[in-house]
C-alpha positions, 0 to 999 in steps of 0.5 A: 500500500502506498502512503498518503499525505493528509491535511487535518484541520482543527479549531484553535491556534496551537501553541508551542506545547500543543505543536510539540504533541505533533512533532511528527507532522508539519504544523501550520497555524492560521487565523483560529485554526491549526492544520497538520500535514502528515504522510502516513503509511496506512489507515492504522497510522491515520487512526492513531493520529486522529485518536491523538487529536481526539484525546487532546479534546481538539475539534476536528473541522476538516480532513483531506487527502492531498493528491501526490504531484504528477510524475 
């Protein structure tokens, strides 16, 4: 199975401590939201990331697969 890149956005601007919880992701902070970008090898890894988000009490507002660049 080929890995996929996901963008996951949740409500709130992640501070330094919260960004540290996602040190395995690229973290972008916008106005009122935080977006994580991560290349994940399989559905199990995606579920693990979503459980981390949920466990921290964060409100998920968007999740999408980023299409790989054309080869």
